[in-house]
C-alpha angles and dihedrals in degrees: 000000000000090000093050092050090050091050092049090052092053094049091046089055091070095037115114113240129193091269090052093053089048091050091048091054091049093050090046091051094048091051093051094045090048091052091047092048095051097037103038113012102041096053089051092050090047091052092049092049094040090233119179112273118233115219140167123232124190119198141156124260120187102174144015098063120110112217132183120265112288093014123120132192122230092216098245120114126176112215124194110223135190113209113208118214092005119197124241090251091053091048094049091049092051092043094051096090091050091048089051091049092048092051092050091047092052092049096047092040093055092047092048089048090055091048090052092050094050092046093049090052089055097253107105097138102070131129089241091058090050089055091047092053092047090050090051089052093051090048091053092047105039094027094048090054092046091052090053092053090046089056090048092048092050094050094044092050088062089064094063096045115116088235091076126063116255105242135155088241091075114115131203116199147144126217115221128197130183093211093099089053092047090050089049093054092048091050092047088053089053089050088053090055090051092048090054090047089055091050092049092050091049090050093049091048089051090055094051 
């Protein structure tokens, strides 16, 4: 009996309790609000106060950089800029990645909140939750790629502004990472686990 009691104690250690669900919802809310503040509210406040606009500019440099012996430079340098008296078009372009991230955070946050509610009520294995997890996977995959292109677009648009000199050293480029697709595959696997859980529950209920 002592062994069984010990095993029950270990399993209960990882069991979500009411306070855990409440804390998870608070953390989720803070994450979503933070994304909205930085992606939506902050650009508007900066535009109203005419704050300097941070931007990133990638260009090619072929000389003037001292390097250690045996080292070579690939010619690309990322420069952090601060645009004074930025126009509304410039502000919108630079705010675009933040707007995309905020939209993704709101969508994922709402779906996760619904998952938490259904799990807390004791009904995690439902068809609706499978659809929610699949939707989260698609948001991570497609939305993650969209966010990367938004960042590349924002950086590249700086190179054609009249504030900067027109030189052949200007460089347009987009960075691409497979991390959103990897996250999408992992979440899709989780959705498949839930789908099988739903099927198993339906089979068991059919036998009763």
